[in-house]
C-alpha positions, 0 to 999 in steps of 0.5 A: 500500500502506498502512503496514506498520511493525508486524505482530502475530504470535501473542502478540508484535509484530515490527518490519517491516524490509523489504517486497520487491515483485516487478515483471515488467519487461515488463508493469510489473505485480506478479508474482502467482506465489510466487517464492523470496525470501531474504536472503543469509547468513540462514536466516529466510524472509519472510512473503508477504502477500495483496498479494504483498509479501515481509515480513522482520522484525527484521533487524539494521541495515546492508546486506542482499543480497536474492536472488530466484530467478526460477523458470521465467519470470524471471532470478535477481536480487540487490539490495543494500538499506541499511535506513537508506535506507528509510522506517521506517514503509513500508520497501518495495523494488521489484525488477524481474525480467527475463523469461527465454527461457521467459516466455510473451510475447504473440504480438504481442510484438517480440522478438530471440531469439539465440545468441552463439557462438565460432568453434568453435560453443560458446555464450558465457555471461555476455556483456552485450548492449544496444540502443544508445540504449535502456534494453534490456540482457540477458545470455547464458545458460550456453548462449550464448542471449539474449533482448531484448524491446522495450516501450513503442514509440512512434510515432517508434520504428516506421517502415513500409516496403512495408506492414511495420512496423520498429523504428527507433532514432533513425531507424536500425535497432537496433544491438546492442552486445555486451561480454564480458571475454574478447572484443573489444567487438562491434556488430551492426545488426539489422532488427527487425519490430514484433510478431514474433520476430527470430532472430539468430545471432552468431559471434565469429571472433577 
């Protein structure tokens, strides 16, 4: 993107304070759809230019919390931005949005779709889950549902057994780590077939 430090609107020139660019964490490409992007505590809405940047003008110096409502396909996201840390001539901030359960994944995607529940069968919300040894992290929904996707699998991340390809992390099956402030930390080893959806149900019995 070229420099966008000043934009002429009507008969006045406004100073560009912040340009937010939304990126799909799965494809690592810009998000084409128009999402709800705002600054917490401020009513002024951004202008979205043809290249997909959300432009904020004349913000006061300091820190601002950018809020993104992910719509149907992405989780909501918040990110604190300090204007002084940005390039004054090109104040761009990239925000990566993680796909939600309704995201239209390709049929060949490698996914874990699961549910975390207590001993009464009630979904556990806001538990943090990650795959040990990979930068793969997600959180359960208010119903206890979760989604983990594998991207960028390399040759060493996949092994073949009886003609079926499985994901391996450090030559072992993926280990799912689960944390929640009201429960003990929990781990679960998962067998994940490449290019398919693995369904998983996890119950806390304590």
